[in-house]
N, CA, C and O of each residue as an XYZ file, in Angstrom:
548
protein
N      -7.288      8.502     21.965
C      -6.156      8.028     21.175
C      -6.600      7.423     19.851
O      -5.848      7.454     18.877
N      -7.812      6.873     19.801
C      -8.259      6.222     18.572
C      -8.524      7.241     17.463
O      -8.630      6.871     16.294
N      -8.632      8.528     17.824
C      -8.857      9.557     16.816
C      -7.563     10.241     16.385
O      -7.560     11.059     15.465
N      -6.467      9.899     17.056
C      -5.171     10.447     16.651
C      -4.783      9.831     15.312
O      -4.965      8.632     15.100
N      -4.263     10.632     14.432
C      -3.900     10.145     13.098
C      -2.491      9.560     13.097
O      -1.575     10.082     13.732
N      -2.352      8.470     12.371
C      -1.063      7.810     12.192
C      -0.810      7.659     10.698
O      -1.751      7.568      9.910
N       0.455      7.633     10.314
C       0.798      7.433      8.909
C       0.700      5.951      8.562
O       1.183      5.086      9.293
N       0.058      5.686      7.423
C      -0.067      4.332      6.906
C       0.439      4.343      5.475
O       0.079      5.220      4.689
N       1.280      3.362      5.134
C       1.822      3.217      3.781
C       0.970      2.203      3.033
O       0.881      1.040      3.426
N       0.340      2.660      1.941
C      -0.485      1.801      1.093
C       0.225      1.594     -0.245
O       0.740      2.546     -0.830
N       0.253      0.359     -0.723
C       0.948      0.016     -1.965
C       0.019     -0.647     -2.975
O       0.431     -0.924     -4.101
N      -1.229     -0.905     -2.589
C      -2.206     -1.537     -3.470
C      -3.278     -0.532     -3.855
O      -3.020      0.669     -3.934
N      -4.472     -1.029     -4.091
C      -5.551     -0.152     -4.551
C      -5.934      0.911     -3.539
O      -6.511      1.934     -3.907
N      -5.623      0.686     -2.267
C      -5.891      1.722     -1.263
C      -5.016      2.967     -1.467
O      -5.180      3.947     -0.742
N      -4.108      2.951     -2.418
C      -3.376      4.181     -2.751
C      -4.335      5.232     -3.294
O      -4.073      6.430     -3.194
N      -5.434      4.786     -3.863
C      -6.447      5.679     -4.425
C      -7.303      6.226     -3.276
O      -8.052      5.483     -2.641
N      -7.185      7.516     -3.020
C      -7.909      8.136     -1.895
C      -9.413      7.957     -2.020
O     -10.103      7.867     -1.004
N      -9.936      7.904     -3.231
C     -11.385      7.736     -3.392
C     -11.837      6.354     -2.921
O     -12.956      6.209     -2.428
N     -10.988      5.347     -3.063
C     -11.326      4.012     -2.572
C     -11.328      4.007     -1.047
O     -12.195      3.395     -0.423
N     -10.362      4.686     -0.455
C     -10.337      4.808      1.011
C     -11.584      5.523      1.512
O     -12.184      5.113      2.505
N     -11.968      6.581      0.832
C     -13.155      7.347      1.219
C     -14.412      6.492      1.102
O     -15.265      6.515      1.989
N     -14.529      5.732      0.004
C     -15.680      4.836     -0.170
C     -15.749      3.799      0.940
O     -16.833      3.347      1.308
N     -14.585      3.423      1.475
C     -14.525      2.426      2.551
C     -14.754      3.060      3.924
O     -14.673      2.368      4.940
N     -15.038      4.360      3.971
C     -15.375      5.018      5.227
C     -14.229      5.715      5.924
O     -14.381      6.147      7.067
N     -13.081      5.838      5.268
C     -11.934      6.527      5.868
C     -11.867      7.961      5.344
O     -12.445      8.294      4.310
N     -11.154      8.783      6.078
C     -10.911     10.164      5.654
C      -9.393     10.355      5.578
O      -8.773     10.830      6.529
N      -8.801      9.980      4.436
C      -7.347     10.088      4.323
C      -6.900     11.545      4.284
O      -7.487     12.374      3.589
N      -5.847     11.839      5.047
C      -5.287     13.184      5.080
C      -3.793     13.123      4.792
O      -3.161     12.073      4.915
N      -3.248     14.263      4.410
C      -1.815     14.436      4.199
C      -1.229     13.404      3.225
O      -0.333     12.648      3.603
N      -1.720     13.361      1.979
C      -1.215     12.388      1.013
C       0.219     12.704      0.584
O       0.562     13.852      0.301
N       1.047     11.657      0.544
C       2.437     11.798      0.115
C       2.861     10.568     -0.665
O       2.612      9.438     -0.245
N       3.506     10.794     -1.807
C       4.070      9.674     -2.568
C       5.357      9.250     -1.880
O       6.119     10.087     -1.396
N       5.595      7.932     -1.841
C       6.752      7.421     -1.107
C       7.121      6.032     -1.637
O       6.459      5.485     -2.519
N       8.192      5.485     -1.072
C       8.535      4.083     -1.333
C       9.164      3.500     -0.076
O       9.646      4.220      0.799
N       9.143      2.183     -0.015
C       9.874      1.477      1.033
C      10.975      0.683      0.347
O      10.743     -0.013     -0.642
N      12.175      0.804      0.892
C      13.338      0.120      0.318
C      13.392     -1.319      0.810
O      12.901     -1.653      1.888
N      14.000     -2.147     -0.008
C      14.225     -3.570      0.296
C      12.925     -4.364      0.434
O      12.860     -5.352      1.164
N      11.900     -3.915     -0.276
C      10.646     -4.657     -0.411
C      10.240     -4.661     -1.872
O      10.505     -3.708     -2.604
N       9.597     -5.735     -2.289
C       9.057     -5.843     -3.646
C       7.564     -6.133     -3.556
O       7.100     -6.799     -2.630
N       6.836     -5.631     -4.514
C       5.404     -5.890     -4.605
C       5.197     -7.273     -5.204
O       5.823     -7.626     -6.204
N       4.319     -8.049     -4.589
C       3.942     -9.351     -5.139
C       2.433     -9.385     -5.222
O       1.742     -9.088     -4.248
N       1.918     -9.749     -6.388
C       0.473     -9.813     -6.588
C       0.057    -11.261     -6.776
O       0.529    -11.952     -7.678
N      -0.836    -11.702     -5.903
C      -1.512    -12.982     -6.048
C      -2.966    -12.634     -6.282
O      -3.290    -11.951     -7.254
N      -3.850    -13.093     -5.409
C      -5.234    -12.629     -5.480
C      -5.311    -11.169     -5.064
O      -6.152    -10.413     -5.549
N      -4.427    -10.789     -4.166
C      -4.281     -9.402     -3.719
C      -2.797     -9.080     -3.701
O      -1.958     -9.931     -3.999
N      -2.487     -7.847     -3.348
C      -1.090     -7.415     -3.307
C      -0.518     -7.578     -1.904
O      -1.245     -7.528     -0.912
N       0.786     -7.773     -1.840
C       1.517     -7.751     -0.586
C       2.942     -7.325     -0.885
O       3.366     -7.310     -2.040
N       3.669     -6.981      0.148
C       5.087     -6.679      0.001
C       5.880     -7.836      0.588
O       5.510     -8.418      1.608
N       6.981     -8.151     -0.084
C       7.877     -9.200      0.403
C       9.282     -8.615      0.480
O       9.659     -7.784     -0.346
N      10.056     -9.048      1.472
C      11.437     -8.563      1.554
C      12.199     -8.904      0.278
O      12.104    -10.019     -0.234
N      12.946     -7.943     -0.224
C      13.719     -8.139     -1.457
C      14.810     -7.068     -1.516
O      14.528     -5.887     -1.715
N      16.028     -7.492     -1.346
C      17.154     -6.560     -1.333
C      17.266     -5.776     -2.636
O      16.978     -6.284     -3.719
N      17.686     -4.541     -2.498
C      17.979     -3.678     -3.642
C      16.750     -3.364     -4.502
O      16.890     -3.064     -5.688
N      15.553     -3.429     -3.917
C      14.344     -3.075     -4.662
C      13.565     -2.018     -3.883
O      13.859     -1.722     -2.725
N      12.577     -1.468     -4.552
C      11.696     -0.471     -3.941
C      10.257     -0.807     -4.281
O       9.950     -1.246     -5.390
N       9.393     -0.598     -3.325
C       7.959     -0.704     -3.565
C       7.367      0.682     -3.344
O       7.482      1.253     -2.259
N       6.739      1.210     -4.373
C       6.161      2.549     -4.300
C       4.746      2.492     -3.750
O       4.052      1.482     -3.871
N       4.335      3.597     -3.145
C       2.985      3.679     -2.615
C       2.680      5.064     -2.086
O       3.420      6.020     -2.319
N       1.578      5.150     -1.372
C       1.124      6.414     -0.815
C       1.090      6.339      0.700
O       0.697      5.330      1.285
N       1.509      7.423      1.315
C       1.352      7.613      2.750
C       0.116      8.476      2.961
O      -0.054      9.509      2.315
N      -0.738      8.039      3.870
C      -1.896      8.826      4.283
C      -1.950      8.805      5.800
O      -1.527      7.834      6.427
N      -2.461      9.859      6.381
C      -2.725      9.896      7.813
C      -4.175      9.477      8.028
O      -5.097     10.084      7.482
N      -4.363      8.424      8.835
C      -5.683      7.897      9.159
C      -5.768      7.687     10.667
O      -4.744      7.615     11.346
N      -6.976      7.590     11.182
C      -7.122      7.247     12.588
C      -6.973      5.735     12.745
O      -7.171      4.976     11.796
N      -6.624      5.315     13.949
C      -6.481      3.878     14.219
C      -7.798      3.151     13.963
O      -7.796      2.045     13.424
N      -8.914      3.755     14.340
C     -10.207      3.094     14.121
C     -10.514      2.968     12.627
O     -11.112      1.976     12.210
N     -10.120      3.947     11.815
C     -10.318      3.831     10.363
C      -9.499      2.674      9.800
O      -9.990      1.895      8.983
N      -8.256      2.568     10.240
C      -7.377      1.494      9.754
C      -7.943      0.134     10.160
O      -7.963     -0.798      9.356
N      -8.396      0.023     11.388
C      -8.973     -1.240     11.858
C     -10.187     -1.622     11.029
O     -10.351     -2.793     10.684
N     -11.042     -0.658     10.701
C     -12.225     -0.942      9.865
C     -11.811     -1.390      8.467
O     -12.389     -2.329      7.919
N     -10.813     -0.725      7.888
C     -10.358     -1.103      6.546
C      -9.924     -2.561      6.500
O     -10.298     -3.302      5.590
N      -9.137     -2.965      7.480
C      -8.560     -4.305      7.454
C      -9.427     -5.357      8.140
O      -8.998     -6.499      8.307
N     -10.626     -4.987      8.533
C     -11.596     -5.961      9.029
C     -12.502     -6.432      7.894
O     -13.303     -7.348      8.081
N     -12.383     -5.818      6.728
C     -13.215     -6.187      5.583
C     -12.890     -7.618      5.144
O     -11.766     -8.083      5.331
N     -13.860     -8.307      4.568
C     -13.636     -9.683      4.125
C     -12.418     -9.791      3.198
O     -12.265     -9.025      2.247
N     -11.572    -10.753      3.505
C     -10.368    -10.980      2.714
C      -9.179    -10.162      3.165
O      -8.033    -10.537      2.913
N      -9.437     -9.049      3.830
C      -8.331     -8.196      4.274
C      -7.899     -8.513      5.696
O      -6.886     -8.004      6.174
N      -8.664     -9.348      6.361
C      -8.327     -9.706      7.735
C      -7.068    -10.574      7.819
O      -6.568    -10.831      8.914
N      -6.559    -11.024      6.683
C      -5.317    -11.804      6.654
C      -4.072    -10.913      6.696
O      -2.953    -11.407      6.837
N      -4.272     -9.609      6.574
C      -3.160     -8.665      6.593
C      -2.787     -8.318      8.032
O      -3.654     -8.174      8.894
N      -1.498     -8.189      8.274
C      -0.981     -7.851      9.596
C      -0.153     -6.569      9.501
O       0.528     -6.353      8.499
N      -0.200     -5.718     10.524
C       0.576     -4.473     10.480
C       2.062     -4.722     10.745
O       2.442     -5.566     11.556
N       2.873     -3.966     10.038
C       4.322     -3.947     10.237
C       4.752     -2.490     10.256
O       4.140     -1.647      9.599
N       5.785     -2.198     10.995
C       6.359     -0.854     10.970
C       7.352     -0.770      9.815
O       8.153     -1.682      9.607
N       7.293      0.328      9.068
C       8.231      0.557      7.964
C       8.723      1.999      8.023
O       8.105      2.860      8.649
N       9.841      2.237      7.360
C      10.317      3.597      7.112
C      10.052      3.891      5.648
O      10.612      3.249      4.760
N       9.199      4.863      5.409
C       8.837      5.228      4.041
C       9.628      6.463      3.620
O       9.605      7.497      4.287
N      10.322      6.328      2.507
C      11.088      7.432      1.941
C      10.148      8.218      1.042
O       9.732      7.735     -0.011
N       9.817      9.427      1.463
C       8.936     10.256      0.649
C       9.707     10.774     -0.557
O      10.926     10.933     -0.500
N       8.996     11.035     -1.644
C       9.671     11.457     -2.864
C      10.294     12.838     -2.737
O      11.103     13.235     -3.576
N       9.922     13.582     -1.682
C      10.581     14.871     -1.437
C      11.880     14.692     -0.650
O      12.564     15.672     -0.354
N      12.227     13.433     -0.305
C      13.471     13.148      0.394
C      13.325     12.906      1.879
O      14.245     12.369      2.496
N      12.208     13.281      2.481
C      12.042     13.062      3.917
C      11.600     11.624      4.198
O      11.118     10.919      3.311
N      11.774     11.217      5.431
C      11.451      9.852      5.838
C      10.343      9.899      6.878
O      10.319     10.779      7.738
N       9.423      8.938      6.790
C       8.323      8.854      7.754
C       8.199      7.422      8.260
O       8.245      6.469      7.481
N       8.043      7.286      9.566
C       7.699      5.990     10.138
C       6.217      5.766      9.873
O       5.405      6.675     10.041
N       5.870      4.554      9.459
C       4.479      4.284      9.099
C       4.126      2.829      9.379
O       4.999      1.973      9.521
N       2.832      2.577      9.456
C       2.335      1.205      9.466
C       2.129      0.768      8.027
O       1.765      1.568      7.166
N       2.363     -0.501      7.781
C       2.136     -1.089      6.473
C       1.526     -2.460      6.713
O       2.043     -3.233      7.520
N       0.448     -2.770      6.034
C      -0.231     -4.048      6.229
C       0.165     -5.019      5.125
O       0.039     -4.723      3.937
N       0.651     -6.194      5.549
C       1.089     -7.234      4.619
C       0.444     -8.559      4.965
O       0.046     -8.808      6.103
N       0.352     -9.404      3.947
C      -0.150    -10.748      4.182
C       0.827    -11.530      5.044
O       2.039    -11.326      4.967
N       0.299    -12.417      5.855
C       1.155    -13.268      6.686
C       2.019    -14.170      5.823
O       3.184    -14.417      6.135
N       1.436    -14.664      4.727
C       2.166    -15.519      3.792
C       2.072    -14.916      2.404
O       1.000    -14.497      1.967
N       3.198    -14.876      1.717
C       3.222    -14.339      0.354
C       2.418    -15.248     -0.577
O       2.316    -16.451     -0.335
N       1.853    -14.682     -1.629
C       1.127    -15.507     -2.596
C       2.062    -16.538     -3.239
O       3.266    -16.319     -3.368
N       1.476    -17.648     -3.630
C       2.247    -18.672     -4.352
C       2.693    -18.111     -5.703
O       2.078    -17.184     -6.231
N       3.745    -18.668     -6.247
C       4.291    -18.201     -7.528
C       3.277    -18.330     -8.666
O       3.311    -17.542     -9.611
N       2.372    -19.315     -8.586
C       1.397    -19.522     -9.662
C       0.115    -18.717     -9.465
O      -0.783    -18.773    -10.304
N       0.020    -17.973     -8.369
C      -1.151    -17.157     -8.075
C      -1.031    -15.833     -8.822
O       0.011    -15.181     -8.754
N      -2.073    -15.430     -9.530
C      -2.007    -14.164    -10.262
C      -3.411    -13.630    -10.494
O      -4.295    -14.374    -10.918
N      -3.621    -12.368    -10.225
C      -4.890    -11.701    -10.455
C      -4.627    -10.581    -11.462
O      -4.276     -9.463    -11.085
N      -4.800    -10.894    -12.733
C      -4.481     -9.936    -13.803
C      -5.363     -8.695    -13.750
O      -4.894     -7.594    -14.040
N      -6.635     -8.854    -13.385
C      -7.540     -7.705    -13.289
C      -7.051     -6.739    -12.206
O      -7.049     -5.524    -12.404
N      -6.637     -7.290    -11.063
C      -6.115     -6.458     -9.987
C      -4.864     -5.719    -10.465
O      -4.719     -4.523    -10.215
N      -3.961     -6.422    -11.150
C      -2.721     -5.808    -11.631
C      -3.021     -4.648    -12.581
O      -2.370     -3.607    -12.500
N      -3.983     -4.808    -13.468
C      -4.342     -3.735    -14.393
C      -4.922     -2.532    -13.651
O      -4.591     -1.388    -13.964
N      -5.780     -2.787    -12.677
C      -6.347     -1.691    -11.880
C      -5.249     -0.971    -11.106
O      -5.260      0.255    -10.998
N      -4.301     -1.738    -10.567
C      -3.202     -1.150     -9.818
C      -2.324     -0.290    -10.724
O      -1.895      0.792    -10.325
N      -2.058     -0.760    -11.926
C      -1.283      0.050    -12.875
C      -1.978      1.380    -13.139
O      -1.325      2.422    -13.201
N      -3.274      1.349    -13.292
C      -4.034      2.571    -13.544
C      -3.901      3.552    -12.377
O      -3.708      4.750    -12.585
N      -4.006      3.041    -11.158
C      -3.852      3.893     -9.974
C      -2.448      4.478     -9.923
O      -2.280      5.672     -9.674
N      -1.436      3.643    -10.158
C      -0.048      4.116    -10.122
C       0.197      5.200    -11.181
O       0.881      6.189    -10.918
N      -0.365      5.004    -12.373
C      -0.215      6.025    -13.431
C      -0.876      7.336    -13.025
O      -0.309      8.412    -13.217
N      -2.086      7.239    -12.460
C      -2.814      8.461    -12.083
C      -2.069      9.233    -10.990
O      -2.193     10.454    -10.899
N      -1.297      8.527    -10.164
C      -0.529      9.172     -9.101
C       0.874      9.558     -9.555
O       1.679     10.054     -8.767
N       1.151      9.325    -10.820
C       2.407      9.731    -11.471
C       3.652      9.097    -10.853
O       4.657      9.767    -10.615
N       3.560      7.769    -10.595
C       4.735      7.040    -10.147
C       5.614      6.718    -11.356
O       5.145      6.789    -12.492
N       6.878      6.368    -11.129
C       7.794      6.113    -12.250
C       7.251      5.073    -13.233
O       6.739      4.026    -12.836
N       7.376      5.386    -14.515
C       6.858      4.529    -15.568
C       7.417      3.120    -15.555
O       6.695      2.165    -15.840
N       8.704      2.976    -15.225
C       9.289      1.634    -15.204
C       8.686      0.794    -14.078
O       8.536     -0.419    -14.221
N       8.344      1.433    -12.965
C       7.699      0.698    -11.873
C       6.295      0.282    -12.293
O       5.891     -0.858    -12.063
N       5.554      1.193    -12.903
C       4.190      0.888    -13.365
C       4.239     -0.282    -14.342
O       3.427     -1.201    -14.239
N       5.170     -0.264    -15.282
C       5.292     -1.323    -16.274
C       5.653     -2.660    -15.638
O       5.269     -3.709    -16.154
N       6.373     -2.640    -14.543
C       6.789     -3.886    -13.890
C       5.619     -4.623    -13.241
O       5.736     -5.808    -12.929
N       4.505     -3.944    -13.035
C       3.351     -4.540    -12.374
C       2.637     -5.509    -13.291
O       2.091     -6.509    -12.825
N       2.629     -5.237    -14.585
C       1.890     -6.038    -15.573
C       2.231     -7.451    -15.582
O       1.673     -8.215    -16.370
């Protein structure tokens, strides 16, 4: 069962398949998607927070459970917890997926500008909507 692939929704730098590969994962079946009623919040790292009438864009990848566990065992990422989400793919289909979020949202005064710039670059390379990319800055 640990080798069975599951869909995972990534909204931060893990949207970049090369970063996942460098971390020892083999991402398969890439799909652009969003989750409704969540907003991206960036502190030292990114997380999603409930927010009505908003969308958080990201990538769906199929990974094994052991790959996902290794990713989130890395220093600093162990604070993330899995949640089930419904990801609306940009082709219109819906996928049930795991999404990892921080237990507590970053404080309002917390900001990592370097991370935000890197995230904008990833979002642009994946051709997400320009207004969403601009909102990250």
